[in-house]
C-alpha positions as protocol buffer text, in pm:
chain_id: "A"
residue {
  index: 1
  type: MET
  ca { x: 12674 y: 5383 z: 18450 }
}
residue {
  index: 2
  type: VAL
  ca { x: 12779 y: 5616 z: 18167 }
}
residue {
  index: 3
  type: PRO
  ca { x: 12546 y: 5457 z: 17905 }
}
residue {
  index: 4
  type: LEU
  ca { x: 12255 y: 5487 z: 18149 }
}
residue {
  index: 5
  type: LEU
  ca { x: 12329 y: 5855 z: 18202 }
}
residue {
  index: 6
  type: LEU
  ca { x: 12355 y: 5909 z: 17825 }
}
residue {
  index: 7
  type: VAL
  ca { x: 12019 y: 5740 z: 17769 }
}
residue {
  index: 8
  type: LEU
  ca { x: 11857 y: 5949 z: 18043 }
}
residue {
  index: 9
  type: LEU
  ca { x: 12010 y: 6265 z: 17894 }
}
residue {
  index: 10
  type: LEU
  ca { x: 11880 y: 6168 z: 17549 }
}
residue {
  index: 11
  type: VAL
  ca { x: 11530 y: 6108 z: 17689 }
}
residue {
  index: 12
  type: LEU
  ca { x: 11533 y: 6447 z: 17862 }
}
residue {
  index: 13
  type: ILE
  ca { x: 11647 y: 6624 z: 17544 }
}
residue {
  index: 14
  type: LEU
  ca { x: 11383 y: 6452 z: 17331 }
}
residue {
  index: 15
  type: PHE
  ca { x: 11110 y: 6522 z: 17587 }
}
residue {
  index: 16
  type: GLY
  ca { x: 11212 y: 6888 z: 17605 }
}
residue {
  index: 17
  type: ALA
  ca { x: 11222 y: 6921 z: 17227 }
}
residue {
  index: 18
  type: GLY
  ca { x: 10883 y: 6753 z: 17192 }
}
residue {
  index: 19
  type: PHE
  ca { x: 10729 y: 6981 z: 17452 }
}
residue {
  index: 20
  type: ALA
  ca { x: 10880 y: 7291 z: 17287 }
}
residue {
  index: 21
  type: LEU
  ca { x: 10759 y: 7181 z: 16944 }
}
residue {
  index: 22
  type: LYS
  ca { x: 10410 y: 7120 z: 17080 }
}
residue {
  index: 23
  type: ILE
  ca { x: 10404 y: 7471 z: 17230 }
}
residue {
  index: 24
  type: LEU
  ca { x: 10526 y: 7615 z: 16898 }
}
residue {
  index: 25
  type: TRP
  ca { x: 10247 y: 7433 z: 16712 }
}
residue {
  index: 26
  type: TRP
  ca { x: 9985 y: 7579 z: 16948 }
}
residue {
  index: 27
  type: ILE
  ca { x: 10134 y: 7929 z: 16902 }
}
residue {
  index: 28
  type: ALA
  ca { x: 10128 y: 7884 z: 16524 }
}
residue {
  index: 29
  type: ILE
  ca { x: 9762 y: 7777 z: 16534 }
}
residue {
  index: 30
  type: VAL
  ca { x: 9665 y: 8079 z: 16747 }
}
residue {
  index: 31
  type: VAL
  ca { x: 9850 y: 8318 z: 16514 }
}
residue {
  index: 32
  type: LEU
  ca { x: 9682 y: 8160 z: 16210 }
}
residue {
  index: 33
  type: ILE
  ca { x: 9338 y: 8201 z: 16368 }
}
residue {
  index: 34
  type: LEU
  ca { x: 9410 y: 8565 z: 16454 }
}
residue {
  index: 35
  type: TRP
  ca { x: 9533 y: 8628 z: 16101 }
}
residue {
  index: 36
  type: LEU
  ca { x: 9219 y: 8471 z: 15952 }
}
residue {
  index: 37
  type: ILE
  ca { x: 8995 y: 8678 z: 16180 }
}
residue {
  index: 38
  type: GLY
  ca { x: 9183 y: 8992 z: 16080 }
}
residue {
  index: 39
  type: PHE
  ca { x: 9160 y: 8898 z: 15714 }
}
residue {
  index: 40
  type: ILE
  ca { x: 8784 y: 8842 z: 15734 }
}
residue {
  index: 41
  type: ALA
  ca { x: 8712 y: 9147 z: 15953 }
}
residue {
  index: 42
  type: ARG
  ca { x: 8932 y: 9393 z: 15761 }
}
residue {
  index: 43
  type: PRO
  ca { x: 8794 y: 9739 z: 15688 }
}
residue {
  index: 44
  type: LYS
  ca { x: 8624 y: 9790 z: 15355 }
}
residue {
  index: 45
  type: ASN
  ca { x: 8762 y: 10141 z: 15298 }
}
residue {
  index: 46
  type: GLY
  ca { x: 9122 y: 10242 z: 15234 }
}
residue {
  index: 47
  type: SER
  ca { x: 9388 y: 9993 z: 15139 }
}
residue {
  index: 48
  type: GLY
  ca { x: 9210 y: 9709 z: 15315 }
}
residue {
  index: 49
  type: ARG
  ca { x: 9509 y: 9625 z: 15532 }
}
residue {
  index: 50
  type: TRP
  ca { x: 9430 y: 9571 z: 15899 }
}
residue {
  index: 51
  type: TYR
  ca { x: 9795 y: 9554 z: 16005 }
}
residue {
  index: 52
  type: ARG
  ca { x: 10040 y: 9844 z: 16017 }
}
residue {
  index: 53
  type: TRP
  ca { x: 10337 y: 9691 z: 15831 }
}
């Protein structure tokens, strides 16, 4: 019974980690797209930075 519970716990941990990593990849892609849009559409005057920091 204990090995079965350990295997089920391992499957749940790996599934949770895989789901979290997939969400993080999608967030990274969205941030990259926003950064590229901001880089392309930056103002021509001033320092050319479109972000505040």
